[in-house]
C-alpha positions as CSV (number, residue, x, y, z in Angstrom):
1,M,0.0,0.0,0.0
2,D,3.0,2.3,0.2
3,G,3.7,2.3,-3.6
4,N,6.8,0.2,-3.3
5,G,7.5,-3.3,-4.4
6,N,5.9,-5.6,-7.0
7,G,3.1,-7.2,-5.0
8,G,4.8,-10.6,-5.5
9,V,3.7,-10.8,-9.2
10,A,5.6,-10.6,-12.4
11,D,5.7,-7.0,-13.7
12,G,4.0,-5.9,-10.4
13,E,5.8,-2.6,-10.2
14,L,4.5,-1.6,-13.7
15,L,1.0,-2.8,-12.9
16,L,0.9,-0.9,-9.6
17,R,2.1,2.3,-11.3
18,F,-0.7,1.8,-13.9
19,A,-3.4,1.3,-11.1
20,D,-2.2,4.3,-9.2
21,A,-2.2,6.4,-12.4
22,V,-5.7,5.3,-13.3
23,H,-7.0,6.4,-9.9
24,A,-5.1,9.7,-10.2
25,G,-6.8,10.3,-13.5
26,D,-3.6,10.8,-15.6
27,F,-2.7,7.4,-17.0
28,A,-1.8,7.8,-20.7
29,S,1.9,7.2,-20.3
30,E,1.4,4.3,-17.9
31,R,-1.2,2.7,-20.1
32,E,1.3,2.9,-23.0
33,A,4.0,1.4,-20.8
34,V,1.7,-1.6,-20.0
35,R,0.8,-2.0,-23.7
36,Q,4.5,-1.9,-24.8
37,Q,5.8,-4.2,-22.1
38,L,3.0,-6.7,-21.7
39,G,0.9,-6.4,-24.9
40,E,-2.7,-5.3,-25.8
41,A,-4.4,-8.3,-24.2
42,A,-2.6,-7.7,-20.8
43,L,-3.6,-4.0,-21.0
44,V,-7.2,-5.0,-21.4
45,D,-7.1,-7.5,-18.6
46,T,-5.4,-5.0,-16.3
47,A,-7.8,-2.2,-17.1
48,A,-10.8,-4.6,-16.6
49,T,-9.4,-5.7,-13.2
50,I,-9.0,-2.1,-12.1
51,A,-12.5,-1.3,-13.3
52,I,-14.2,-4.2,-11.5
53,F,-12.5,-3.5,-8.2
54,T,-13.5,0.2,-8.5
55,A,-17.1,-0.8,-9.3
56,V,-17.3,-3.3,-6.4
57,V,-16.2,-0.6,-4.0
58,K,-18.8,1.9,-5.3
59,I,-21.5,-0.8,-5.1
60,A,-20.5,-1.7,-1.5
61,D,-20.6,2.0,-0.6
62,A,-24.0,2.4,-2.2
63,T,-25.5,-0.5,-0.3
64,G,-24.9,1.2,3.0
65,I,-21.8,-0.6,4.2
66,P,-20.4,1.7,7.0
67,L,-18.0,4.3,5.8
68,E,-14.3,3.8,6.8
69,D,-13.0,6.4,9.3
70,A,-10.6,7.9,6.7
71,K,-13.4,8.3,4.2
72,A,-15.7,9.8,6.8
73,E,-13.1,12.4,7.7
74,T,-12.3,13.4,4.1
75,S,-16.0,13.6,3.1
76,A,-17.4,15.2,6.3
77,K,-17.6,18.7,4.8
78,F,-19.3,17.9,1.5
79,R,-21.7,15.4,3.3
80,R,-22.7,18.1,5.6
81,T,-23.1,20.6,2.8
82,L,-25.2,18.2,0.8
83,G,-27.2,17.0,3.8
84,I,-26.3,13.4,3.1
85,D,-26.0,12.6,6.8
86,T,-29.7,13.3,7.3
87,F,-30.8,10.6,4.9
88,T,-32.9,7.9,6.5
89,R,-31.0,4.7,7.3
90,T,-32.8,1.4,7.3
């Protein structure tokens, strides 16, 4: 989680850089690096894996799974502004 290492998988450093870049919103160069080093099929598989993990997190959040402390702290101001905390919980 500290951005170092390879996660114990082949080309892990490259894949972690790509995942970090996707979540930062600026991933063109890392996408091309994955394409060049691992090929088009690996790029598609990698992007699909990142997408499904992102989707699963959003689905979990939407179902009402309790917010982690770090997310609660960083979102407190806009939740208060939007009145989200006043929504009915079931």
